[in-house]
N, C-alpha and C positions, 0 to 999 in steps of 0.2 A: 457429381461432387462426392468426395470421399474424405473421411476423417482418418488421418494417419497418426496413430498414437506415438510414433517415433519422431514426429515433427516437434520442434519447439513451438512455443506459443506464438511467436512472431510469424513463423512459417504458416502456422494454422490460419492466422488471420491475414496472411499475405502482406505482411508489413516488414520494413527493414528492421534488422536487429539493432536498435538504438533506443536511447532513453525517450526521446520525443516521439510521440505517436500522433497520427491524425485521428482524432476522436470520431469524426464522421465516417471515416473508412473502417475503423474498428467496429462501430455500431452497425454499419451496413453489412459487413461480413458476418457479424454475430447474428443478425436477424436472418440472414440467408442460411446460415448453418442451423439455426433453430427451426426454420421451416423444413429444411431437409431431414432433420432428426425428430420431427414432431411425432409423438407416440401414435397418433391416428394413422400415420403412414406405415406403422409396423404392427397394427392391431391384428391383422390376419397372418403375420409372419410366424415363422418357427420360433421356438423359445430362444434358441441361440441368437437369432437376429434381434429379437426383443432385448436380450441382455446386452448385445453389442450396442444397440441404439441407446440404451440407458447409460452405458459406460461412455459412449461417445458424447452424449448430451452433458454428462457430468464433467468430462474432460473439457468441453467447449466452455461450460459455465465457469470452471475454475480458471481456465485461461483468460477469459474475458474479465473476471474480477481482478486477476493479477495485473493484466495490462491497463485496466482502468485506474488503478490506484498508483500514483507516482512512487510511493515508497515500496509497495510490493513489486512494481516493475523494476525499480532499482535493485532490489534484493534478488530478483530473478536474473537480471543481467549479470550480477555478481556470480550467481550459481552457474550460468551458461559459460562464464569465464573461469570456472574452477575455483572460485573463492567462496569459502564458507564463512558464516558469521560468528559461529561459536558463541551464540548469545548467552548460554548458560555459564560458560567458563571464562569468557573474555570480559573482564571488568575494567580494563585499562581505558582511561579517557584522559583527555587533557585536563589538568587541574583547573584552568580557567572555566572550561565548559562545565565541569562538576560544581564549581562555586556558583556559576549562574543557575544551574539546576537546583541547588540547595536554596538559593534566594527565591526562586520561583515557587518552590515547594512551601517555603515559609510563608510567602505571600498568599498562596492558596489556603494554607491552614488558617491564616488570619482573616481571609476574605469574609466568612460568615459573620464575624464580629465587627466588620467595617461599618461606617455610617451608611453607606449604600453598597451592599454586598455585590449587587449586579455590576456596578461600575468597577469595583475591584477585580471581579472576574473578567470583565471585558478588557481591562488593562492587561491582565495576564494572557488572555486569549490573543490579544494583538501582538504581544511579544512572541508568543509561540508561533503565530502565523508568519511573522517576519522571519523567525528562525527556520521554519519549515520551507519558506520560499527560498531563503538563502541556501538551505541544504540542497534543495532541488537544483539550484543554479550551480552549486559547487560540485554536486554529483555529475551533472551534465558535463561540466568542464573536465573533470577527472576522467570520465568514461571516454570522452572524445580523444583525450590524450593517452588512453589505455593505462592510466595510473590506477590500477585496481587496488593497490594498498590504500591510497588516499580515498578512493571511492568507498572502500569498505569502512574506513573510519567515519566517513560522512554518514553512511547508512546507519551505523551504530548509534551515532549522536541523534540522527533523525528519528530513530526509534524511540529514544528517550523523550523527544519533543512530542511525538504522537501519543505516547502513553500519558504524558502530562496533560495534553490537550483533551484526552478522553476523561481524565480525572476532573478537569475544569467543567466539561459537559455534565458529568455526574453531580458535581457540586451544584451547578445551576438547576438541575432536575430536583435535587433535594430541597433547594430554596423554593422552587415552584410548588412542590408538594406541600411544603410547610405553609404556604399562603392560600 
């Protein structure tokens, strides 16, 4: 078994380059690579081999984390197809999507003062989960059609949803800490 740093993450895990991955196959290959790269196997090796094993293990871990996350996997597929996200400079979004985001942010800001803040946060989380599922479905379709412009737009919107979902979790943690 060899780890080739020139392979893309899908090749490393012996998976087809597509949005949907078989999690069991990904997990099995990950465990196999981890066993191969375990530091104990390189304990008596030369320093160069130890460095290589650490770099390879890091590469494998990064690849695994990317392929396990649907959003990271979608972003990675865009990269493989020469599409950049320009997250810092690209602020164009559909006005309807931006309006929905503003409404969700307002609901999140109002949630701590709601009669039952947890119910308010659960409602927001449910909307975000539906949006994330819809984004995954839309990305899958766009990728299958190799419509990378549409796929990029979907990923940019999906990133907004993920960020807001993270903020919902933070809000819940603050509520938990206050009780």
